[in-house]
C-alpha positions in Angstrom: -0.2 0.2 -0.1 2.2 2.7 -1.1 -0.1 5.4 -0.8 -0.2 4.9 3.1 2.4 6.5 5.3 4.6 3.7 6.8 5.2 3.3 10.2 8.6 3.2 11.9 8.1 -0.3 13.7 11.6 0.4 15.6 10.2 3.7 17.1 6.8 1.9 18.0 8.7 -1.0 19.6 11.1 1.4 21.6 8.0 3.5 22.9 6.1 0.4 24.1 9.6 -1.0 25.3 9.4 -4.3 23.1 11.9 -6.3 21.9 10.8 -7.9 18.5 12.8 -9.8 16.0 13.2 -8.8 12.5 10.6 -11.2 11.5 8.1 -9.9 14.1 8.9 -6.2 12.8 8.4 -7.2 9.5 5.1 -9.2 10.2 3.8 -6.1 12.3 4.9 -3.5 9.9 2.7 -4.9 7.1 -0.6 -5.4 9.3 -0.4 -1.8 10.4 0.3 -0.8 7.0 -3.0 -2.8 6.2 -5.0 -1.1 9.0 -3.8 2.5 7.9 -5.3 1.5 4.3 -8.1 0.6 5.7 -8.5 3.7 7.5 -8.0 5.5 4.3 -10.7 3.6 2.9 -12.9 4.9 5.4 -12.1 8.4 5.2 -13.1 8.2 1.3 -16.9 7.6 2.3 -19.0 10.3 1.9 -20.8 10.9 5.3 -22.5 14.2 4.4 -25.9 14.2 6.2 -25.2 11.1 8.5 -25.8 11.8 12.0 -23.2 10.9 14.0 -24.6 8.1 16.9 -23.4 6.3 19.7 -25.1 3.0 18.9 -25.8 0.8 15.7 -29.3 0.8 16.5 -31.8 3.5 17.3 -32.1 3.4 21.0 -35.0 5.4 22.3 -36.1 3.6 25.9 -33.2 1.8 27.7 -35.4 1.4 30.7 -37.7 -1.6 31.6 -40.8 -1.0 33.5 -39.4 -1.7 36.8 -36.4 0.2 36.3 -37.7 3.3 38.4 -36.2 4.7 41.2 -37.3 3.2 44.7 -37.3 4.5 48.2 -33.7 5.2 49.6 -32.4 5.5 52.9 -31.6 9.0 54.4 -27.5 9.8 54.5 -27.9 9.9 58.0 -29.1 6.5 58.6 -26.6 4.8 56.3 -23.6 7.1 57.7 -24.8 6.0 61.2 -24.4 2.1 60.5 -20.7 2.6 59.0 -18.2 2.0 62.2 -16.4 5.2 60.9 -17.7 8.6 59.1 -16.8 12.2 58.4 -18.3 14.8 56.4 -21.6 12.7 55.6 -19.4 10.0 53.9 -18.1 6.4 55.0 -14.5 6.2 56.0 -13.0 3.0 54.8 -9.3 1.6 55.6 -6.7 2.6 53.3 -6.0 -0.5 50.8 -3.3 1.3 48.5 -0.1 2.3 49.6 
């Protein structure tokens, strides 16, 4: 794919801290060039007037009937059940050094 930019595999491998053989570099370089070629194909598609979307299907209502908010406990009740609380929040032991 001569029209796609070639990726410097040595540079990418160095950034990722990967030790690669020449065979692996050659194979990966060809695969990445194919991927860039596919992006060129996607860029050539006319999308004028196509509305951007976050889902392949139109989603109008993702809630089921039973998915309505129910009664909740007051924060004072919940923090009162906690062994330690501060500023209306539950204090838990530190787990990360």
